[in-house]
Every structure is written in structure tokens, then in C-alpha cells.
C-alpha positions, 0 to 999 in steps of 0.5 A: 507202512501200516500198523499191521504190515508186519503182522503174521497172516494168522494173527492178522486174521485173528485181529480182523475176526475178533475186532473188525479193526478197519486198519487190520481189514485194509491190510487183509485186503492188501495182502490177499488181493493178488491171491484172491484175484488169481483164484477168481480169474482161474476158476472163472476161466474154467467155468466159462466167463473170465470177463473183467466185469465178472472177475471184478464182481466176484472179487468183491463178492469174495470179500463180502463173504469173508465179512458176512456174519461178523467175519464168521468164516475168519472166526471159525478158521483154526490154522493147523500151521502158519501158512494154512490161511493161504490154502483156506482163502483159496478154497473159500474164493473158489467156492464163491466163484463156483456158487456164483456160476451154479446159481447163474446156471440155475436161474437160466434153467428156471427163467420162466419161474422167476418174476420179472422186474417191471420195465418202469423200475429204474434203480438209482445208482451211485457214481461208483456202484456196479450200475453207476456211470464210472462202473459203466464207463469202465465196463465199456473200456474193458469190452473194447480192450477185450475185443481188440485183445482177441484180434491181436492174440489170434492163434493157437495160444490165444487163451493162454496169451489172454490169460497172461494179459489179464493176470498182469493188468487185472490181477496184478501179477508180475511177469516172473509170477506169471512165468512161475505158473506151470501151464504157461510154459514161458520164461520171465523174459518170454512173458515180458516180451509177450506183454510188450507185443500185445500192449503195443498191438493193442494200443495201435489197434485201438488208436486206428479204430478210433481215428476219424471220430469227430471230437475225440480227444481222449486217449483210446488206450487210457488205463493200459500202462506199459508192460514193465520188467520185473 
């Protein structure tokens, strides 16, 4: 257990904003990761692009927002009650996502006014940076998963079933937490059964599509852990 694992949330925020303590910040990330990921995914879905890469980028952007200007957003937070921090983080996260899409739409409308980057310019990318080899490989894997996911969830409940899949595998929500969302309309057992079926069909689909590829020895479904019951 970390030094701040039992620290009340409002006190943890105060420590982060006042000192920038590394352990405190790591606990902040750990404690609010699921909340931030869920809000990002939900808001991005409403605005039209819940792709894994977009969600991942927006989660990181949200954390950067909280760190900006010496944790200014955390320093200005004055909790009216102990649980207020959760609502505050939800609002900030949703605003980050909305601002991202608003900016994206503005760029599309004003494309002709934006100076283009020379074709000869090739920025260097670290291995784990958004443009690095590891990130690109991960993005390709997610695209492959998304393509097969759309096939095995085809039907009137496709949007809901895709959301459940990503809430479980990307946002880290348990089956019971997903079932608690009113718009899902499923029991915990129902979510578990759905995840087991989708995971099985997804693995089978990805395996079949890659059979016959010469020299392919990698697991086509690497990175997809079996759905578990909670």
C-alpha cells in the first residue's frame, strides 16, 4: 500500500496541489483513473468518436489539465463537502473532452486557413510517445479489435454492447459497475455473459482472419484477457 492510499480524497487533492508530491500524484491517478476514463468514454461517445486512441489521448489530456499551471485547478478547488471532488473531476473531464471536439470541428471548418506542415518534416518519436512504435502498434491492435468487434456485436444493441466491451477492457469497470449504469439494462450476470460471448467470438474471428498468414506466430488476440466474474 502506498503512503497516501488511506488519505481522504479532499486531503489528497490538497497535498497534490500544495506540494506536487510524486507519491500523492500517483495515488491521485490511481484513485481517479476509472472515473476519468468512464467520463471520457461516455462524453466522447456522445460527441461521435469513442475510438480507443481518442479516449486514451483524452485521458492523458485530462491529467495534463489538472497538472497545468502548478495544479491550478486543484488549488482553486474549495470542497463544500467531502465527496465534492468526484463531481468536480467529472465536470473538468467532460469539459476537456468537449473542448477537444470543439477545437477539432473548428479546425475542420477552417482547414484552408491553417498553415500546412512541410511534407519533408518528420518529427522524431520516442518509443512510447503517441507517434512512437509502441503506440502505433497498440493503435493498430485496437483498430483490428474494433473491426472484429463491430462484426460480432452486429444487431440492434451494437452500440450498447460495444460500450460494455470497452468499459470493461479499457476503462477497467467491473461487470457489476457496468450493470449499475441505468442505460445498460442488464444484470451483473447479463453483463458477464455478454462479455464472455463477445470475447469468445472476437478471439475466434481474429484467429480465423489471420490464419494462413505466412510466418505469423503471434497470438492474434494478444492483449484481450478473458472476461471474469466479479
